[in-house]
Residue, then its C-alpha position, 0 to 999 in steps of 0.5 A: g308359386l303359391g302351391g294352389a293355396g286357394l284364396p289369400a287369407a284376410g289381408g291378402w298375400g304379403g299382408s301381416n298374416r305372413t309376419l303375424g304382425i311382428t316387426m323387429e328393428g333390423f329385420t325386413e318383412e321378408d326376414i320375419a316372414k321366413a322366421v315365422d315360416h321356420c317357427d311354424n307360425d308360432r308367434i312367441k317362438t318366432m320372437k325368440y328366434l329373431s332375438k337369437l338371430k339378432a344377438k348372433s349377428g351382433g344386433y346389426n342388420w346390414k340388409p335394410e341398408v343395402e336395400k336403401r342403397m339399391a333403391s337410391g340407384m345401383d347398376s342392374a348387375m349389382k342390384g341383381l347380386c344384392e337381391k340374391l345376397l339378401p336372403y342369406a343370413n350368414v354373409p361374412i363382413k370381412q372383405k376376403t371372406f365376403v368375396n369368397f362367399a359371394k363367388n360361391s353363393l352367387a355362382l360368380q366363380r367365373q366372374p370373380h371381378l363381380a364379387e369384388k365389385l359387389w364388395t366395393t358397392i356394399g362392403d361398407l354397409m356390412r359392418k355396423p357403422v361406427v358413427a351414426d350420421e343419421e342427421e345428414g339424410a342423403e334424401g336431401g333433408i332440407g324441408s322434406v318433412 
């Protein structure tokens, strides 16, 4: 619900008005829109806030990686759980704490196997990859210019 907020601003909903045109490496548009909201549409404050978040998370954001994996095919149950997980800023990156977090945050107390499966599905993306093997794009890199 948009709370009956009249007509969309120029650029429509989800346009750059939500993010004030801010882009930052490692943050999705949704993350930035939330930060803008949190900082009362103050661009400078938002940039500082995002930089702080980035520093806190060690500069690595797993979310875009998870989104890529979701897009490349994932079973619907896992996809649904990933979608619920994405808005959280404080997702742990160690298996045991991650699984507990998933159980609590995603209401999986009765289905702990799903929390475990979620870890098997995306756990490898939660840490900053040691080797950046960007060259071997899984998108069938040959001739796709």
